[in-house]
C-alpha positions in Angstrom: 0.0 0.0 0.0 1.4 3.4 -1.0 1.3 6.1 1.7 0.8 9.8 1.1 4.1 11.6 1.1 4.8 14.6 3.4 4.9 17.8 1.4 8.4 18.7 0.2 7.7 22.5 0.2 7.5 22.6 4.1 10.8 23.7 5.6 11.7 21.9 8.8 12.5 24.2 11.8 14.5 23.1 14.7 12.5 25.1 17.2 11.0 23.0 20.0 12.1 19.7 18.3 12.7 16.8 20.6 12.4 13.0 20.5 10.1 11.5 23.2 10.1 7.7 23.6 6.7 6.8 24.9 6.6 4.7 28.0 6.6 1.1 27.0 6.7 -0.6 30.4 4.0 -2.3 32.4 4.8 -1.9 36.1 3.0 -4.0 38.7 3.6 -3.6 42.5 2.9 -6.7 44.7 1.9 -6.8 48.3 5.3 -8.1 49.4 7.0 -5.0 48.0 8.3 -6.7 44.8 7.9 -4.6 41.7 7.6 -6.4 38.3 8.3 -4.6 35.1 7.6 -6.0 31.6 7.7 -4.4 28.2 4.3 -3.7 26.7 5.3 -3.9 23.0 8.2 -5.4 21.1 8.8 -2.0 19.3 9.2 1.5 20.7 6.8 4.3 19.8 8.1 7.9 19.6 6.5 11.3 19.7 8.2 14.4 18.4 6.8 18.0 18.4 7.7 19.4 15.0 7.4 22.8 13.4 7.6 23.6 9.6 7.7 26.8 7.8 5.2 27.4 4.9 6.5 30.2 2.7 3.2 31.4 1.2 -0.5 31.4 1.9 -0.8 29.0 -1.0 1.5 26.5 0.8 -0.5 26.9 3.9 -3.7 26.1 2.0 -2.0 23.2 0.2 -0.8 21.7 3.5 -4.3 21.9 5.0 -5.8 20.3 1.8 -3.2 17.5 2.1 -4.1 17.0 5.8 -7.8 17.0 5.3 -8.0 15.1 1.9 -5.0 12.8 1.7 -4.8 12.1 5.4 -8.5 12.1 6.2 -8.2 15.0 8.7 -4.8 13.8 9.8 -5.9 10.3 10.8 -3.8 8.3 8.3 -0.2 7.3 8.1 2.2 9.0 5.7 5.8 8.8 4.5 7.9 11.3 6.4 11.6 12.1 6.1 13.2 12.0 9.6 15.6 15.0 9.7 17.7 13.5 12.5 18.4 10.0 11.2 18.0 10.8 7.5 15.6 8.0 6.8 12.0 7.7 5.5 9.5 6.7 8.2 5.9 5.9 8.3 4.4 8.5 10.6 1.1 10.2 11.5 0.0 13.4 13.1 -1.0 12.7 16.7 -4.8 13.1 17.0 -4.7 14.8 13.6 -4.2 18.2 15.4 -2.2 21.0 13.8 -1.6 24.6 14.7 -1.1 27.3 12.1 0.6 30.5 13.1 1.1 33.5 10.7 4.6 35.0 10.7 3.7 38.4 9.3 0.6 40.7 9.5 0.2 40.2 5.7 -0.5 36.4 6.3 2.0 35.5 3.6 4.2 33.2 5.6 3.1 30.6 8.2 4.4 27.9 10.5 2.5 24.7 11.1 3.2 22.8 14.4 2.1 19.4 15.4 3.2 16.2 17.2 4.4 13.5 14.9 4.3 9.9 16.1 6.1 6.9 14.6 7.4 3.4 15.6 11.1 2.7 15.9 
């Protein structure tokens, strides 16, 4: 199955970027004080807040059309280039939520921020 591809016109911004490994441990405390820990999944899930620059209003509208149409309001997986490890990953927008912020009072440049999630 072919996945939609993340738009190449969006410029990655380092602001607020971090890699957050999601807790993957089930922890059980017993009456005798023993604490048991087991992994929940065999693979690790990661969350990363990302921010991209959209250079024109047309790019902002194109990005929103891509999110709504190709990703069904951000619910579907897509092919994303990981700027840290330089590999293509299958990722999705967590809960489909994005935030657009204009960079000028002319509304001609924008940033889009969201949390991306993927499996390692």
